[in-house]
C-alpha positions in Angstrom: 0.0 0.0 0.0 1.6 3.3 -1.1 0.6 6.0 1.5 1.7 9.5 2.2 1.9 10.9 5.7 2.0 14.7 6.1 3.5 16.2 9.2 2.9 20.0 9.4 4.0 20.3 13.1 7.2 22.3 12.7 6.9 26.0 11.7 8.0 26.7 8.1 8.7 23.0 7.5 6.6 20.3 5.8 7.7 16.7 6.5 6.4 14.0 4.2 6.9 10.3 4.7 5.7 7.4 2.6 5.0 3.7 3.6 8.4 2.7 2.2 10.0 4.7 4.9 11.3 7.6 2.8 11.1 10.9 4.8 11.9 14.3 3.5 11.5 17.7 5.2 10.9 20.7 2.9 11.7 24.2 4.2 8.5 25.7 2.9 5.8 27.9 4.3 2.4 26.4 4.8 1.1 27.8 1.5 3.6 25.7 -0.4 2.4 22.4 1.1 1.1 21.2 -2.3 4.4 22.0 -3.9 6.2 19.9 -1.3 3.9 16.9 -2.0 4.4 17.3 -5.7 8.2 17.4 -5.3 8.1 14.4 -3.0 6.1 12.3 -5.5 8.4 13.4 -8.3 11.5 12.4 -6.3 10.0 9.0 -5.6 8.9 8.6 -9.2 5.3 8.3 -8.1 2.1 9.8 -9.5 -0.9 10.9 -7.4 -2.9 8.0 -8.9 -0.5 5.6 -7.1 -1.4 6.9 -3.7 -3.7 4.5 -1.9 -4.1 6.4 1.4 -3.1 9.6 3.2 -2.6 10.6 6.8 -2.0 13.9 8.5 -0.5 14.5 12.0 -3.1 16.3 14.2 -2.9 18.0 17.6 0.5 19.6 17.2 1.7 22.5 15.0 0.1 25.7 14.1 -3.6 26.3 13.4 -3.0 27.3 9.8 -0.6 24.5 9.0 -3.1 21.9 10.5 -6.0 23.4 8.6 -4.1 23.3 5.3 -2.8 19.8 5.8 -6.3 18.5 6.6 -7.8 20.3 3.6 -5.1 18.9 1.3 -5.6 15.4 2.6 -9.4 15.5 2.4 -9.3 17.0 -1.1 -6.9 14.3 -2.4 -9.0 11.6 -0.6 -12.1 12.8 -2.4 -10.5 13.3 -5.9 -8.4 10.0 -5.8 -11.2 8.1 -4.0 -8.8 6.9 -1.3 -9.1 6.6 2.5 -7.7 9.4 4.7 -7.1 9.6 8.4 -5.9 12.1 11.0 -3.4 10.7 13.5 -2.3 12.0 16.9 1.3 12.2 17.7 1.4 9.0 19.9 0.2 6.9 17.0 2.4 8.5 14.3 4.1 5.4 13.0 3.8 3.5 9.8 2.3 0.3 11.2 -0.5 2.0 13.0 -1.3 4.3 10.0 -1.3 1.4 7.5 -3.7 -0.6 9.7 -6.0 2.3 10.2 -6.1 3.2 6.5 -7.0 -0.4 5.7 -9.9 -0.2 8.1 -11.1 3.2 7.0 -13.8 3.5 4.4 -13.4 5.8 1.4 -15.5 8.9 1.8 -14.8 9.4 5.5 -13.1 12.7 5.9 -11.2 14.1 8.9 -11.5 17.3 10.8 -8.6 19.2 12.4 -7.7 18.8 16.0 -5.6 21.7 17.2 -2.9 22.0 19.8 -4.6 25.0 21.4 -7.1 27.7 20.9 -6.7 29.5 17.5 -5.5 33.1 17.7 -7.0 34.8 14.6 -6.8 38.4 14.0 
């Protein structure tokens, strides 16, 4: 199962891991998250159609980064017709994520869980 795991928890860094165990951190702002995913797939010689599931780390990181990551994962889940999950930090490992994705129905989407109260304005 080829999956992507997106970790937006560190400011101005986007970390992407796949089920094979390749991890890469991109020094990009939140708004460039899609660029990071595209670069990662290109480097791994994969296409979006090869993704069979996606996960996003929840409960850590900034409000905006979490919202963007959840929106990206939900959108790709819808377009690619693949399962998506949100995972808390304690469960952020490949074995757990693969098992949960296999048990998750396509069409179930995730909502963001934040590390604190958002400060907007």
